[in-house]
C-alpha positions in Angstrom: 213.6 153.2 171.7 215.1 153.8 175.1 213.4 157.2 175.2 210.0 155.6 174.6 210.6 152.9 177.2 211.8 155.5 179.8 208.7 157.6 179.2 206.4 154.6 180.0 208.2 153.3 183.1 211.3 155.0 184.5 212.2 151.8 186.4 211.8 149.5 183.4 215.5 148.5 183.3 215.5 147.9 187.1 212.5 145.5 186.9 214.2 143.4 184.2 216.5 141.6 186.6 216.1 138.0 187.7 213.5 136.5 189.9 213.2 138.1 193.4 212.6 134.9 195.4 209.9 134.0 197.9 207.8 136.5 199.8 208.2 136.5 203.6 204.4 136.9 204.0 201.9 134.5 202.4 198.8 135.7 200.4 196.5 134.7 203.2 198.6 136.7 205.7 198.4 139.7 203.4 194.6 139.2 203.0 194.3 139.2 206.8 196.1 142.5 206.9 193.4 144.0 204.8 195.3 144.2 201.5 193.0 143.8 198.5 193.3 140.6 196.5 194.3 142.5 193.3 197.3 144.1 195.0 198.6 140.9 196.8 200.8 139.6 193.9 202.6 143.0 193.6 203.0 143.4 197.3 204.5 139.9 197.6 206.9 140.7 194.8 208.0 144.0 196.4 208.5 142.3 199.8 210.5 139.5 198.2 212.7 142.0 196.4 213.2 144.1 199.5 214.0 141.1 201.7 216.5 139.7 199.1 218.4 143.0 199.2 218.4 143.8 202.9 217.6 142.1 206.1 214.1 143.2 207.3 212.7 142.5 210.8 209.8 140.1 210.7 207.8 142.4 213.1 208.1 145.3 210.6 206.8 143.4 207.6 203.0 143.9 208.2 203.4 147.7 208.4 205.7 147.7 205.4 203.2 145.6 203.4 200.4 148.0 204.2 202.6 150.9 203.1 203.4 149.2 199.8 199.7 148.5 199.2 198.8 152.1 199.8 201.3 153.2 197.1 199.9 150.9 194.5 197.1 152.0 192.3 
């Protein structure tokens, strides 16, 4: 079973942890940055996870959000 799960998503176990918290940027701020509506929930989750793990400068968040959105399909 583990082999099957690993073949679908290599980070499946990593994403099973608890809630990541609140995103530092709101959905409206992300929309103003030009991030498509369908990508906003995932970008918010990634930013919240990142900010929970490390301290990120508020000025760097817009560029980081754009970079995360570019990586998403």
